[in-house]
N, C-alpha and C positions, 0 to 999 in steps of 0.2 A: 721362678714361681715356687719350683721347690724349696729350696730355701727359706723363703718366705713361709712356706706350709709349714717346714719343720720348726722353725722358729716359735710359728704360732703353737703349735702342739707342744713345745717344751716350756714357753710362757704358760701355757694353761696348765702344765703338770707343777709347775713350780707354785705357780699359785695356789694349786689344790693344797699341795703339802707346807705351803708357809702359813696358810689359814686352817689348820688343823682341827680348832674346836668349832668355828664356823661349817667347815668341812663334815665334822662329823655329825653335826645337829642336821645339816640335810642330808646325808646319808641315811641318818638313823629314820627321819621322818620319810623319806623316799623308800626306804626298806619296808616298811610299815604300810604304806600305801600299794606297793607290788605285793606285799602278801596279803592283803585285802582284796585287791584285784584277783590274784592267782587262786586265793580260796573261793572269791565269787564264782570262778571258772570250774572249780572243782565241786562247788554246792549245785552248779548247774547241772553235773554230769549225776549227781546223787537226786537231783529233780526228776531228770528225764528216766533215771533209771528205776525211781519211784512211781513216776508217773506210767512207765511201761508196764509195771508189774501190776499197777492197778487198772491199768486199760486191758492188760490180758485178761484180768477176772471179769470184765465187763463186757457183754454182748449181749445181743437182740435174738430173739428165735419169732421165726414165721411160722404159724403154723396152717396147713393147708387143709380144706373139707377132706372128708374120709372118701368120697366119691372121684377124688382128683386124682387122674391117671400119672403115675410116677414120670412118663415120658414128660409131660408138662412141667412138674417141678423142676425137674434137671433140665430143661430147656429155659426156664426160668432161672436158674441157677448160672447156665452159662452167660447169658446177658447180664446177671449181676455181676460176676468175677469182672467184668470189664470196666466196671466202675472203677478210678483211679482211688476212690474213698476205701474200698472193700481189700482189707486184707487177708479174710481169708472166709471160706461160706462152705461149710461142713452139712452135707445132706443126711439127714437121719429117716430112715425108712420107718415104717408102722411097726413091723417087727423087732427092730433095733430099739425103738423108744420102750416096746412092750417088755423087754428082756433086760433094758437099764432098769423101768420102772421095777419089775420082781425083783432084782440082785437089791436093789436099795430099799425095798418093803419086805425082803424074805423072811424078817422076823414077824411081821404082823401077820398072823394066821387068818384073821377076819377079812383081811383084804385079799389077802390070796385066794380064800372060799370064794370071795366075791366076783375073783375076776375068772375063775374056773367054772362059774357058773353061767357067764357071759357066752352068749352063740358066736359072737366076733369081737375082734379086736378093738377097743374103743379110743384107742389113742391115735392122734393126727402124725402124719408126716412133717418134718418141718427143717427149715434149715437154720442153722446155728450160725450168726453173722459174725463177723470182728471186724472193725474199722479200723484204720490206719490212725487216727486220732478219736478222742472220746467226741469231740464237736463236730462230728460228721456223720452220727447215728440220723440224726433228723433228715440229711437229704437221701439217706438211705431207705428209712422208711417211706420218704417220697416216692422212690423208683416204685414200690409195691402199690402207691395209689392210684398209678394209672388204670386207666379203664379196663384193659386186657386181663387184669390179675384180681380185680374185683371179684369176680365169680368165682376164683379158685381158694383165694386167701381167706381164711376164717378169723384169725387174729393175730398181731403182735405185740409182744410184750413189752414195747419200749416204754410205754407210761410207767410201768412198773421201774424202768431202771433209770427213766429220766432225768430224776432230783439227784439221783449218785452221779450221774453224767456231768449234769449242771454243775454240781458242787464239786465234782474234781475239775474240772473246766478252769472257776473261778479259784480255785486254793492254786493252782499252778499259775495262773496268772497272776495273782497277788503277789505270789514269791518272788518272781521274776521281775515285777515293778520293782519292791522293794528292795531286791539285790541290785537293780539297775539306781537306785537313787544312792545306796551306800557306796557304789563304786563311783559314782559321779563326787559324792561328797570327799571320800579319801584323795581322788585325784585331784579335787579342788585344793587340799588340805595341803597334799604335795607340793601342787603348782605355787600355793603362796608360800609356804617354808622356804622352798627353794628359791623362789625370786626374791625374796627378803634378804637370805644367804647371800645371792649374788650382788643384791645392792649394797649389802655390808663391804662385800670383798671390793666390789668398785670403789666405794666411797675411801677405800683404806689405797687405793690404787690411782686414786683422783689426779696426784701430781704427774704419775708416769703417763698416764693418758692424755692429761695437757701437753706434756713434753713431745710425745708421738705426734698429736696434733699439729704444732706449732711446726715441729721439722718435716711437714707435708705427709703424715701416714693418714691413709684412707681410713673412712669409717668400718671397714670390713678388718683392717688390720688391727684396729682395736677391740673390735667386738669377737676376732675369733680365739683369743685366749680363753674368754669368758664361756665361750659356746663349748670349748674343750672341756673347761671345768665342769660345766654343767653336764656334759655327757658323760665323764668322769663319777660323777655322782651316781649317775644311773647305773653304770655297768656294775659299780662297787655294790651298789645297793641291789641289784638282780642277784649277784653272786651270795652276798651276805643272805636273801631271803629264799634262794633255793638251798642253803647248807640249813637253815631253821625248819623249812618245809619237811626236807627227806624224815629227821627223827620224829617228828611231830606225827607225820602219816602213818609212820611206821607203829607207832604207837595206838592210834586213834583208830585204824582202818580195821582192825580185827573187831572192835567194840561194835563199829558200824554194819560189818558184815554178819554180826548175830544179830542184828534187826533188821536187816536186809539183805537176805542171799542173794547171793550172785551178784553182789557189788561189793568191788575190791578195789577202792582207792589207792592204795601202795601199789599195787599193780599197775592200775592206770598210770600213777605217776611215773612209775619206772618203765613202761611201755612209751610213753611221750613225753619223756625228760628232755629231750633236746628240741622238741617242739615248745613247751612250756617256758624254757630257759630262754631260747629265742624271743619268747613273747615278754618275757619278762627285762630282757635287755632293751627290745624295742619300745616298751612302755616305759622303763627308765630314762633310757635316752632322750625319748620324747619328750617327757616331762621335763628335764635337766636343759634341754636344748630351748624349748619353747619360753622357759621361764628365764632363761639367760638373755636370749634374744629379746624380750619383752623389756627385760630391767635396764639391760645396755642401751635398749634404744631411746628408752625414756631421760636415761641419763646424758645420751649425746646430745638431745633435742634441748635438756637443759643446759647444755657447755655450749 
């Protein structure tokens, strides 16, 4: 069994080098497909970073009536943070709200004088809430629609941010759907090219396959070299993709970081280079072996 296995690997490697031009075209197409798939993974990192930045800037504020005791607001906050949808809920007292308002409008003398003439603080205490995801704000608003909060809640500014939140969710979903379609197209093209390349290789080796079948070789012994050849396409394509991706990210990453602070694709690539390389090899070997299996199976059925 071991001898047979070695022969299959040796035969597959020989076939790979013997059909250099066919192998080059398959490796080139597969490299493009792997590059495209890896790029989509990196684009997904960018999308997540962009989404996180935007979501960090979006929040809702729940304002409580002026006569609401602070204990009740803090109790509501304790119940709120138990929700899995809530990332944070910051309590802002009336005093903090007034201080922030004064700091923001300190250059407006008329407004400052008007505040000084008031006998009491007109600003309400509030909870500044951030959700785990933009689509979860509606369920958080539903939490405050319970009957026990109806008497203490004055207003929620969710409607003011609803359009922005909905738009953000829609854009993120659309980008991911487009990315999935591109990924499937690239993978399909790679399979098609590899399939046709293997078919041509099989055709050039048709006499050898017939001789092997005549002397009693099993189907797996006939399939083996072509499966090895397809796997070699994938491994070499993965290595080429990695070497092409490294200088490209080194060049493009600073430009992306200037537009998206806190996002460093080159650092992400370096930190996860082993995982990304393994993914590339897995994708390449899978594309190569599946294409080879389909191609040789069709040929064996024909003969």
